[in-house]
TORKOLVEX-488472 format. One record per residue (C-alpha): residue in three letters; x, y, z. Coordinates in pm, whole numbers, plus 50000, padded with zeros to 5 digits. Example, Ala and Ser with C-alpha at 12.3 -4.5 7.8 and 13.67 -1.06 7.14 Angstrom:
BEGIN
ALA512304955050780SER513674989450714
END
This chain:
BEGIN
UNK719388760836208UNK721978784836058UNK721918822336099UNK723558851535914UNK725988873736108UNK724418903536283UNK725188939936220UNK725968965136491UNK722348966836597UNK722078929036602UNK719028928136366UNK718728895936165UNK716128879735944UNK715828847135759UNK717918861935470UNK720558877135694UNK721318912635821UNK719758938435589UNK722198966135683UNK725318945035627UNK724028930335304UNK722848963435158UNK720208971234895UNK722278959334598UNK722808923334696UNK721348895234497UNK718478889334742UNK717608926034781UNK718238941034440UNK714888938234270UNK712528946234561UNK714738975034680UNK716178991534365UNK713528986234099UNK710999010734252UNK713639038134264UNK714859030333915UNK711309032033780UNK710709065633954UNK714039078733816UNK713209066833464UNK709779083533477UNK711439115633601UNK713939115533315UNK711159109233069UNK709059137933205UNK712089161033217UNK712659155432845UNK709539176232770UNK710569206032977UNK714199209432873UNK715089242932709UNK717309244432408UNK720119258832619UNK720109229432853UNK719859200132611UNK723469190932676UNK722929190533051UNK719869168633009UNK721729144232785UNK724559141833036UNK722059136333319UNK720109109933126UNK723269091133028UNK724539093033388UNK721249079433516UNK721419051033265UNK724979042533366UNK724029042633734UNK721079019933665UNK723248996133469UNK725868996533745UNK723208988834005UNK721928958833809UNK725158945733656UNK727948949433911UNK728648919134140UNK727758936434461UNK727808904234666UNK731568902434612UNK732258939534670UNK732758956835005UNK729648970135170UNK730739006735143UNK730799005034762UNK727009002134761UNK726789037234908UNK728419052234596UNK725429045234370UNK722859065834567UNK725449092934635UNK726299094334264UNK722599097534192UNK722519131634369UNK724619150834105UNK722469134633834UNK719409149534001UNK721249183034019UNK721929181533642UNK718289173233567UNK717219201633796UNK719399226733612UNK718389212833270UNK714709218833341UNK713679248733550UNK716569253033788UNK715769259034152UNK712049258534083UNK712149225233899UNK709799198934043UNK712559173333986UNK714279187334292UNK712229162634499UNK714179134334335UNK716949140634588UNK714739122834839UNK715049089534649UNK718659081634754UNK717909094735101UNK714929071335139UNK716939042434992UNK719759046735240UNK717399054035531UNK715459022135463UNK718378999235374UNK721479016235514UNK722659030935839UNK722899065335998UNK726389072235867UNK725259066435510UNK722209088535566UNK724419116735698UNK726679113835389UNK723589115035173UNK722329146535350UNK725699163235302UNK725669154734934UNK722049166334905UNK722909200135063UNK725889203934831UNK723829196134521UNK721049220334622UNK723419248334719UNK725879244934428UNK723949266034168UNK723899295534407UNK727669294934446UNK728399305934088UNK725359328934054UNK726489365034117UNK723079377934216UNK723469382534588UNK719729381934653UNK719299350934451UNK722259334734618UNK720769341134961UNK717369327034864UNK718859295734713UNK721069289235010UNK718099293935238UNK716009270535024UNK718789244435013UNK719139245735390UNK715389241735443UNK715129212535202UNK718159196235360UNK716749201035711UNK713399186835609UNK715119158135435UNK717189151635747UNK714009149635953UNK712439126535699UNK715549105135675UNK715999101936050UNK712319094636096UNK712439068235827UNK715559052335970UNK713969052136319UNK710779037036179UNK712679011335979UNK714799002836284UNK711628997036486UNK710208975536210UNK713468956636191UNK713428950736567UNK709828938636545UNK710728916636255UNK713688903536454UNK711528895436755UNK708908879936530UNK711578859236360UNK712918847536697UNK709378839436813UNK708758819936496UNK712058802236539UNK711218793836902UNK707768782236797UNK709358760236534UNK711748746236793UNK708878739537036UNK706848724336757UNK709788702636656UNK710368692637020UNK706678684837066UNK706648664736746UNK709768646336862UNK708188640037200UNK705058626437038UNK707088603336821UNK709368592537107UNK706528585837354UNK705558553437185UNK704598537537517UNK701838563237560UNK698838570337344UNK698668608237284UNK695598621937110UNK694988659337072UNK691778675636951UNK690628710636874UNK687988728037083UNK685208711636882UNK686588676636940UNK688168668936604UNK691368648636635UNK694428668736529UNK697258647336669UNK697468609336676UNK700968597636772UNK702788565136706UNK701918552537055UNK698218557136982UNK698608538436653UNK700298509336827UNK697778508537111UNK694598511936906UNK695708496736573UNK694568527736380UNK696618548636140UNK696588586736182UNK694888591735846UNK692038569335967UNK691198590836270UNK692328626836203UNK689298649636196UNK687058624836378UNK685718628336732UNK687498603636967UNK684248590037116UNK684348561136867UNK687398548237056UNK685408544237382UNK682928518737511UNK679468534337449UNK678058520137771UNK680848536137975UNK680258569337802UNK676538567437880UNK677158558938246UNK679658587338281UNK677218611138112UNK674568602238370UNK677078608638649UNK677988643138512UNK674468651038391UNK675768660538046UNK674798648037700UNK676588616437596UNK679418624637354UNK682698643337344UNK681708665837637UNK681748635437868UNK685488631837807UNK686438668537856UNK683868681838104UNK686288681438398UNK689268694138195UNK687178722538053UNK686688737438402UNK690318732238498UNK689948700238704UNK692328671038674UNK690538642138507UNK692428609338550UNK690358577738532UNK690208543338374UNK688378539338045UNK687818510437809UNK689318516237465UNK688108496937162UNK690858487236917UNK690198485436548UNK690288447536584UNK687388448836832UNK689598440037129UNK688798458237453UNK691668472337660UNK691718491637986UNK693658524437984UNK694458550838243UNK693448582838066UNK694488618338158UNK692628646237977UNK693918682237992UNK692828714237825UNK695068734737594UNK694298771137670UNK694908804037492UNK696198835537663UNK692678843937778UNK692408809037941UNK689758798037693UNK690278761337586UNK691438759437226UNK691908721937233UNK692358691237448UNK695048664937485UNK694438629537610UNK697368608237729UNK696628571437787UNK698628541437899UNK697598505137872UNK696848492038225UNK694938460838121UNK697458436638274UNK697958458938579UNK694228461038649UNK693858423838588UNK696628417038839UNK695078441539086UNK691728424039045UNK693438390639099UNK695098403739416UNK691758417539541UNK690038384539464UNK692768365739647UNK692468389439944UNK688678385939944UNK689008348339916UNK691528347240200UNK689338369840414UNK686228348940341UNK688038316340409UNK689628330140726UNK686288342740855UNK684528310240772UNK687418289740908UNK687418309341232UNK683658306441272UNK683518269841172UNK686428258141384UNK685008275341690UNK681838254941646UNK682108219741783UNK678658208641671UNK678898189541337UNK675398200141229UNK676168236641300UNK679498234441113UNK677728220940804UNK674948246840824UNK677408275840854UNK679418263240555UNK676558258740310UNK674878291840405UNK678028312540375UNK679098295940049UNK675678299239887UNK675518336539958UNK679148342339861UNK678998324839522UNK675438335139436UNK674568298439390UNK671208280839374UNK672008251639603UNK674908241439827UNK675178206439973UNK677338187840221UNK677368150740141UNK679008126140380UNK680688096940209UNK680518060540310UNK682238029040195UNK679698021839921UNK679098057339797UNK682088081239753UNK679758111039715UNK677438101339999UNK674038112440117UNK672968147840200UNK673888158640553UNK673088195740513UNK671738217640231UNK671108253940145UNK668588263639875UNK667968298039728UNK664528312039795UNK661978302239533UNK663548268739458UNK662138236039594UNK664028220039884UNK666128189439811UNK664828157139967UNK667198145940239UNK667308111140090UNK667908123439733UNK670518102139562UNK673378120339385UNK673148120539004UNK674718090138843UNK676978111538625UNK678278130738926UNK679008098339112UNK680848083738812UNK682958114738752UNK683638118939122UNK685208084539142UNK687868096538895UNK688758127939091UNK692168122839256UNK692808130939620UNK694338162839747UNK693548197539614UNK691098188439336UNK687548195739226UNK684898184338982UNK683878214038764UNK680958213238516UNK680088245338331UNK677058231938143UNK675768196538193UNK674138196137849UNK677418205637678UNK679898185337885UNK681488157737680UNK682298137937995UNK678608132038068UNK676658105937882UNK673318116537725UNK671278097637982UNK673288112838267UNK672828148138132UNK669088142138091UNK668828129638448UNK670538161038580UNK668168183038379UNK665088167138541UNK666218167438903UNK664188184139177UNK660868190739007UNK662438201038680UNK664668228838815UNK667568207638710UNK671308208438765UNK673308225938495UNK676398240438662UNK678248219838922UNK681278226639137UNK682198199739388UNK685298196039607UNK686118165139814UNK686588169540189UNK689848151440237UNK691428149340583UNK694758132540526UNK693968100940335UNK690378099440462UNK687488111640242UNK684748125740466UNK682458136340180UNK681868164239929UNK681048201239939UNK678998207739626UNK677618239739466UNK674748237539214UNK673268261938965UNK670148256738756UNK671748275138464UNK675138271238295UNK677858287638503UNK681398297038396UNK683118290338725UNK686118313038781UNK689438301638919UNK688798322239229UNK685448304739290UNK687008270439244UNK689798279839487UNK687248291739746UNK685278259039730UNK688458238139746UNK689798257040048UNK686448256440225UNK686058219240159UNK689358212840335UNK688318235440623UNK684888219540659UNK686408184840646UNK688878193040921UNK686168210541127UNK683788181241088UNK686448156541198UNK687298179241491UNK683618182941586UNK683008145641553UNK686068138341764UNK684968163642021UNK681468149242034UNK682948114442070UNK685168126842353UNK682168143442516UNK680318110642501UNK683268091942652UNK683588118642920UNK679868115942996UNK680088078343028UNK683178081443248UNK681328105443474UNK678438081143490UNK680828053143577UNK682518075043838UNK679178083443990UNK678238046743995UNK681588038844151UNK681158065844414UNK677668054144489UNK678928018644510UNK681808028044742UNK679508048844959UNK676908021244977UNK679467994145048UNK681208015845305UNK677948022445488UNK676987985945471UNK680427975245602UNK680728001145876UNK677617989146069UNK678587952146105UNK682237961946155UNK681317985046440UNK679287956746589UNK682257932946554UNK684587957446729UNK682037962247008UNK681627925147069UNK685407920147059UNK685727946347331UNK683147927747539UNK685007894647494UNK688327910747593UNK686707925947901UNK685427891048003UNK681727896947952UNK681497863447775UNK683747845448017UNK687407846648101UNK689867842947807UNK693297827747837UNK696387845647713UNK696327829947366UNK692687839047319UNK693357874647434UNK696217877847187UNK694017865246901UNK691227888947003UNK693657918347000UNK694807909546647UNK691197907946529UNK690427941246698UNK693517957946552UNK692697947246197UNK689037955846245UNK689987991146342UNK692297993646036UNK689387982545819UNK687118007845990UNK689698035545927UNK689768025645559UNK685988026945539UNK685948061145709UNK688528074245461UNK686488060845169UNK683328077545300UNK685158110245360UNK686688110345010UNK683328101644857UNK681628130645035UNK684338154944932UNK684298144544564UNK680498144444548UNK680348179544694UNK678138169044982UNK680388185545244UNK679408217245418UNK679858249545217UNK682988269645290UNK681398300845431UNK682918305545779UNK686218322845858UNK688688298746021UNK691638311446227UNK694658290846120UNK696628295846443UNK693708281046639UNK693568251046404UNK697308244946456UNK696998246946836UNK693998223246839UNK695838197746625UNK698918201046844UNK696918192347154UNK695288162946974UNK698628148446865UNK700268149047209UNK698458117847336UNK699458099047020UNK703118104547091UNK702968083947407UNK706438071547494UNK707928081247152UNK711298098847174UNK710438127346932UNK710858164946936UNK707758183446813UNK708288220246730UNK705418244646656UNK706308279246521UNK703098296346414UNK702348333246481UNK699058340946652UNK698178366346379UNK698728341646095UNK695288350645957UNK691988334645866UNK690708315745564UNK687178309945440UNK686438273645490UNK685498244245709UNK687428242846037UNK686888205446082UNK688248197445736UNK691278219745783UNK691978203146119UNK691818169345943UNK694358181645685UNK696818192545951UNK696148162246172UNK696768137845886UNK700018155145787UNK701348157046146UNK700448120846227UNK702088109845902UNK705228128746004UNK705158111846344UNK704618077146191UNK707468079945942UNK710008095246184UNK712138071046386UNK712998075546751UNK715138105646830UNK713818124246525UNK712118157446494UNK708748170246363UNK708188207646299UNK705048227446216UNK705748262646091UNK703448290245968UNK703968322945777UNK701938348345577UNK702918367445263UNK700608391945087UNK697238373945064UNK698468338345124UNK699198317745435UNK701738289445430UNK701838259245663UNK704768235345637UNK705068201845819UNK708568187745809UNK710158156845962UNK713518139945975UNK712008106445886UNK712698078745638UNK711788100045331UNK710238090544996UNK712128079944679UNK712168108044420UNK710668086644141UNK707638078744360UNK706818114244474UNK704628121744167UNK702268093344274UNK701808103944635UNK698338118644570UNK697118087544384UNK694478066144557UNK695778036244752UNK699388044044664UNK701898036944937UNK705578045044907UNK708048016244899UNK709748029845212UNK706438027245403UNK705987991445291UNK709597983345373UNK709197995445733UNK705717979345759UNK704088012445852UNK700308008845844UNK698108031045623UNK695288031045369UNK696888050945091UNK693988075845097UNK695218101245354UNK697118123845112UNK694338120844853UNK691838133745110UNK694238161345219UNK694778172844861UNK691028173344788UNK690298194045101UNK693108218945027UNK691998223944666UNK688358228144776UNK689638257044992UNK691368272944689UNK694828262544801UNK697738241344682UNK699858213644834UNK703358202044748UNK705858176244879UNK709628177344896UNK711448146245022UNK714718127545022UNK715328091745137UNK716988091045480UNK716768128845518UNK713098135945572UNK709968150345416UNK708398185045402UNK704768190145304UNK703778226245222UNK700168238745216UNK699298273445076UNK695838287945149UNK694258321245042UNK693688344945334UNK690558365145395UNK691018402645348UNK691698417945692UNK689158443745809UNK690548477945909UNK691338478646282UNK692738502746533UNK696528502646529UNK697978482046814UNK701378476246958UNK703108447846775UNK703298416046984UNK705998390146983UNK704998359746772UNK703958330246987UNK706048299346949UNK705728266447128UNK708188238147147UNK707068205747298UNK709198175547360UNK707688141947452UNK709508112647579
END
């Protein structure tokens, strides 16, 4: 926007600087000069009636001068002349007034007041310098007649009068110029305010036009639309002329407006939209806009109040953006999250349940409540029927139960055969309007279950790999527009239920196998126990009678007979040892041994076993070393069983150690555990056979190679006893180097005792030849 150059005071208007342009410019001539010219013309006309015959010439000169000045003011090209030339016209007007004054009544002439006209003209449209020049000229004109009048008294009075008029005129002129300056300043500020307002209005209009991605609608305080931008036209398919002056409620969903009105407890209408903004609160919320085409869109709407200086709302502005796709995506994400949460919860609950009936019941109950269905079924397929018979069902209250032997509808069976494997489903919105169903099939579905019928159907096959276990089906008695989210839920749950059912069935099958194995094991144990008891009695009798024969109670035996009797006795005792081991193992495994309730001192057990082994050594050339501290500790258990453990391990070490070898029994305690290790320098055990040492009747190849007798049950019995005492056993061996068996047992907590002097650990080394 262009501006005219400013004068010294910097005052400008739309037509430029008034002081620089002057009163005689083209734009200011008529409104500024004509009133003065009219007043001057009236004064000349009035003066013509009061001119004396002596002053006719003066009057004519004054009238002609006035006419010439008027013509000069209207005819000269003042726009092209310097500014100072415009001051000459009002200054030249002063002598004309002086001539008229003298031509009429002289100093007393009422035309004297005409000297104020140029003063007012310059004060209103000039500057202070021009006003001062005008006052000087005014004083000269008023004082001139007294200069050539010889009456001294008159001269004094005229000079005094001229001075007074000039002084009063100066006051008037300065007051006028001050007033005009103030008005000019006000006009300047007003012009700048108007210019700023125009700029703001232009910027706002530009913003409205540029913000095409936003719908901007402004209203007045009463609700009439005053602004409807291009973005609003694009969003709502209305033209501004179609909506200006209307209340914007017609753009909103009436039901939403009514619900919001009930929330705010205000009348339904425009106030619903601006109630929060009217009291200064931010009101940002989603609304449903109705386009001119009838389409519904979701917008995020911000409503703000436009307030006057006194904070009273003078209008409202509503800025909206289309969030239809965003909200749809957010809803999709929420549905997916809800679906994932539901499936995860159901999957977790179902997979923890290993009872097939419970798995099915959980699935149909949860799915029926989740999808607001009428019936949910689990059908288990067979070779002849891909849909299968009902295994579990859920029915909404008020509906009749489904007979357990109810056959699936023919149309469902036929369509189900065409459903491919994998992630698929059979979806029927309305059985009566589904072109895939034949008329008879649709009629059958309508009459099912006492006339409640089957109208909407959603079924998903329960595939586990390539195996079809059955179908998870959801029924409704009315047409149902199944959503993609609902179909996805049923598909995912069908896969989960299928896997859970297979897992539960497998688990139940394994339980049954385990139960039968336990029964067989119990039968076996009973059989072994019975046979062992039945064998031990006659075998004991045989050994007794053999002893009598050897001793000669039945007559003297020759050397050959004695040798045969010794072989029979030796093998009988081996058989008796085997039977004893079988009975011992049977008692341990059946839990018929004594409860482990007594504390057993391990050092005592070691010493007792040591004494029992000494006679077995006989003439063997072996070194037996015992290094066990007396304060090794106690365990909760059965002393006899623990002695058997140690005895078996030591005798094994003795049997498998050749002459000149060494057997060592060592003990130690660490924290709450005691460790006993039995080592020998014997023949050792091959590494690939060590994992089978605790298997029944297993004998190492080295033992068979050296023909060392044994039943293969000793280590099995030892391991069972150790584990019954809460301990562990391990073996480390190398062929030709020796074997070390380590037993770890939990110690009883020691009771607080009086402190005692530490004693040297007892150690005993025994050598037998």
